[in-house]
C-alpha positions in Angstrom: -6.5 -87.7 132.7 -7.5 -89.0 129.3 -6.0 -88.6 126.0 -6.6 -85.5 124.2 -8.5 -85.7 120.8 -8.0 -84.0 117.4 -10.8 -81.7 117.1 -12.7 -80.2 114.2 -14.4 -77.6 116.1 -16.8 -75.6 113.5 -18.8 -72.4 114.1 -20.9 -72.0 110.7 -18.1 -72.4 107.9 -15.4 -71.2 110.3 -12.9 -73.8 111.9 -10.9 -73.2 115.3 -7.4 -73.4 114.5 -4.4 -72.1 116.3 -2.1 -69.2 114.8 -0.2 -72.0 112.4 -3.6 -73.4 110.9 -3.0 -76.5 113.1 -6.3 -78.1 115.1 -6.6 -77.9 118.3 -6.6 -81.4 120.9 -9.2 -81.3 123.3 -10.6 -83.5 125.9 -13.6 -85.9 124.1 -17.2 -85.1 125.2 -19.9 -87.5 124.9 -21.7 -85.2 122.7 -19.1 -85.0 119.9 -19.0 -87.0 116.6 -16.2 -89.2 116.5 -14.8 -90.5 113.4 -15.0 -94.6 113.1 -11.4 -95.2 111.9 -10.0 -93.0 114.9 -11.8 -92.2 118.0 -9.1 -89.6 118.6 -10.3 -87.3 115.9 -13.6 -85.8 117.1 -15.6 -83.1 115.3 -18.3 -80.8 117.0 -19.8 -77.3 116.9 -18.9 -74.2 118.9 -21.9 -72.6 120.5 -22.7 -69.0 119.9 -22.3 -68.5 123.5 -19.0 -70.3 124.2 -15.9 -68.1 124.7 -12.6 -69.2 122.1 -9.8 -70.5 123.8 -6.8 -68.3 124.1 -4.3 -69.0 120.9 -7.4 -69.7 118.7 -8.8 -68.4 115.9 -12.3 -69.0 113.6 -10.8 -69.3 110.2 -13.4 -69.8 106.8 -12.7 -73.2 105.6 -12.1 -71.9 102.2 -8.7 -70.1 103.4 -7.4 -73.0 104.8 -7.8 -75.2 101.2 -4.5 -73.9 99.9 -2.8 -74.2 103.0 -3.7 -77.9 103.8 -3.0 -80.9 102.2 -5.5 -82.5 100.4 -6.2 -85.4 102.9 -6.4 -82.7 105.5 -9.4 -80.8 103.9 -11.1 -83.7 103.0 -11.3 -84.7 106.6 -12.4 -81.3 107.1 -15.3 -81.6 104.6 -16.1 -84.7 106.2 -16.4 -83.6 109.9 -18.4 -80.3 108.8 -20.8 -82.2 106.7 -21.5 -84.7 109.2 -22.1 -81.7 111.9 -24.6 -80.4 109.3 -26.2 -83.3 108.8 -26.8 -84.3 112.4 -27.6 -80.9 113.3 -30.7 -80.9 110.5 -31.9 -84.6 111.3 -32.6 -84.5 115.1 -36.3 -85.3 114.2 -38.0 -88.0 112.2 -39.0 -86.9 109.2 -42.0 -89.5 108.9 -43.4 -89.1 112.3 -41.5 -85.9 113.7 -40.2 -87.8 117.2 -36.9 -86.7 118.4 -34.0 -88.8 116.5 -31.2 -90.8 118.4 -27.4 -91.3 117.0 -26.9 -95.0 116.1 -24.3 -96.8 117.9 -21.9 -97.8 115.3 -22.9 -96.1 112.1 -23.8 -92.9 110.8 -27.2 -93.0 111.4 -30.2 -90.8 113.0 -32.5 -93.4 114.3 -36.4 -92.9 115.1 -37.2 -94.8 118.4 -40.8 -94.4 117.6 -41.4 -95.7 114.1 -37.6 -96.8 113.5 -36.9 -94.8 110.2 -33.1 -94.4 109.7 -31.8 -91.5 108.1 -28.6 -91.2 106.6 -26.0 -88.5 105.3 -26.6 -87.6 102.0 -24.4 -85.5 99.3 -25.5 -83.3 96.3 -24.0 -84.6 93.2 -22.7 -81.3 91.3 -21.3 -81.6 87.8 -18.5 -78.9 86.9 -17.1 -79.1 83.4 -14.0 -77.2 81.5 -14.7 -76.7 77.9 -12.3 -76.1 75.2 -12.3 -74.7 71.7 -9.8 -75.4 69.3 -6.2 -76.0 70.2 -5.9 -72.9 72.5 -9.2 -71.6 73.8 -10.5 -72.1 77.1 -14.5 -71.2 78.4 -14.3 -69.2 81.7 -17.4 -67.8 83.4 -17.8 -65.2 86.2 -20.6 -65.9 88.5 -23.6 -63.2 88.6 -23.2 -63.4 92.7 -19.6 -62.7 92.8 -19.5 -59.1 92.9 -16.4 -59.1 95.5 -13.6 -59.9 92.7 -13.0 -60.6 89.0 -12.4 -64.0 89.1 -13.9 -66.6 86.3 -14.7 -70.0 87.1 -16.4 -72.9 85.3 -19.7 -73.9 84.4 -21.1 -75.8 87.4 -24.3 -77.0 88.6 -26.7 -79.7 90.4 -27.8 -83.0 89.0 -31.5 -83.2 88.8 -33.7 -86.1 89.6 -33.5 -88.7 86.9 -30.7 -87.9 84.9 -27.5 -88.7 84.0 -23.9 -86.8 84.7 -23.4 -86.3 80.7 -27.0 -84.9 80.5 -26.4 -82.7 83.8 -23.1 -81.2 81.8 -25.1 -80.8 78.6 -28.1 -78.9 80.3 -26.0 -76.6 82.3 -23.8 -75.7 79.4 -26.7 -75.2 77.5 -28.6 -73.3 80.2 -26.2 -70.9 81.5 -23.9 -70.0 78.4 -26.3 -70.9 75.7 -23.4 -73.3 73.8 -23.6 -76.8 72.9 -20.6 -79.3 73.8 -19.3 -82.6 72.5 -17.0 -85.6 73.5 -17.9 -85.1 77.4 -15.7 -87.1 79.6 -15.2 -87.7 83.0 -11.8 -86.4 85.0 -12.3 -86.6 89.0 -14.5 -85.6 91.6 -13.7 -83.7 95.1 -16.0 -83.3 98.3 -16.8 -79.8 98.7 -18.6 -79.1 102.1 -20.5 -75.6 100.7 -22.9 -77.1 102.2 -22.6 -80.7 101.1 -21.8 -81.1 97.8 -19.9 -83.7 95.8 -17.8 -81.8 92.6 -17.9 -84.0 89.7 -15.5 -83.0 87.0 -15.8 -83.6 83.2 -14.2 -82.2 80.4 -16.0 -81.4 76.7 -15.0 -79.4 73.6 -17.5 -76.7 72.2 -19.6 -78.2 69.3 -21.8 -74.9 68.2 -23.9 -72.4 69.5 -23.0 -68.4 70.2 -22.4 -67.5 74.1 -25.8 -66.2 75.5 -25.8 -65.7 79.3 -28.3 -66.9 81.9 -27.7 -63.5 83.6 -28.9 -64.3 87.0 -26.0 -66.8 87.3 -23.8 -65.8 84.9 -22.5 -62.2 84.4 -19.6 -62.8 81.7 -18.4 -65.8 79.9 -15.6 -65.9 77.3 -13.5 -68.4 75.7 -9.7 -67.1 76.6 -6.4 -68.1 75.1 -4.7 -70.6 77.2 -1.9 -67.8 77.6 -4.2 -64.9 78.5 -6.4 -65.9 81.6 -8.2 -63.8 83.8 -8.1 -64.3 87.8 -9.0 -68.4 88.3 -10.0 -70.1 91.2 -7.3 -70.7 93.8 -5.4 -73.8 93.9 -7.0 -76.7 96.1 -10.1 -76.1 94.3 -10.7 -78.6 91.7 -11.8 -75.9 89.3 -7.8 -74.8 89.5 -6.9 -78.3 88.7 -9.3 -78.6 85.9 -7.9 -75.7 84.5 -4.2 -76.1 84.5 -4.8 -79.7 82.9 -6.8 -78.3 80.1 -4.0 -75.1 79.5 -0.8 -77.0 80.8 -1.2 -80.3 80.5 -1.1 -81.5 84.2 -2.6 -84.5 85.7 -6.1 -84.1 86.7 -6.4 -87.4 89.1 -3.9 -89.8 90.0 -3.3 -92.2 93.2 -1.4 -89.9 94.9 -4.2 -87.3 95.3 -1.1 -84.8 94.8 -3.3 -83.3 91.6 -5.1 -80.9 93.6 
């Protein structure tokens, strides 16, 4: 009997785990996606017609973030993004021919024209903005109708734009103010669906709050000791807010800042 592999088995944005939120071990299949650093760790999709094995359940990956270590979540993030990439690149974008997986690297190869398709990430800036010595800007996403959670200003980097320019543009577009002293803090892979969150801090410079209503339903400068509901521990947004309001570490070599 072959050695069992630790398995990241996904159905959409849900991951198969046991009742202790641990991954199952399964026999490796030829169609599995292997992590090159360790052949005993694999990823696969749970098909719609496949039954859920006894003793296991599907849990949204967001719910696992505060329960798992940073390393566990980052490996799950890697797994789900690679599966999504492989699923979306079954055919060549140049000639339309069916692609094949490269034998030794993450690439989908077209046997007809030789075109290589590699995984890509979408850079997204997220910014913690302070005013004076004791105020932080927090905003509520207009699409969040299920909770009263406030988070940080975030948005995708546009083509031809620097990260710092993206910070200034997103802030001006979403809440109508200008910022200064933009400084890099940290980063976090965010598999919803394939983002890299790049964290910055900045200071309020000028302007009055004016909301982009299709994106932001409310935004306010809150006193450090009067915060509303904020993102959960394990997210980069939570770490950034704690850094601004309590002076905690944002990024270090131990990766314990999350």
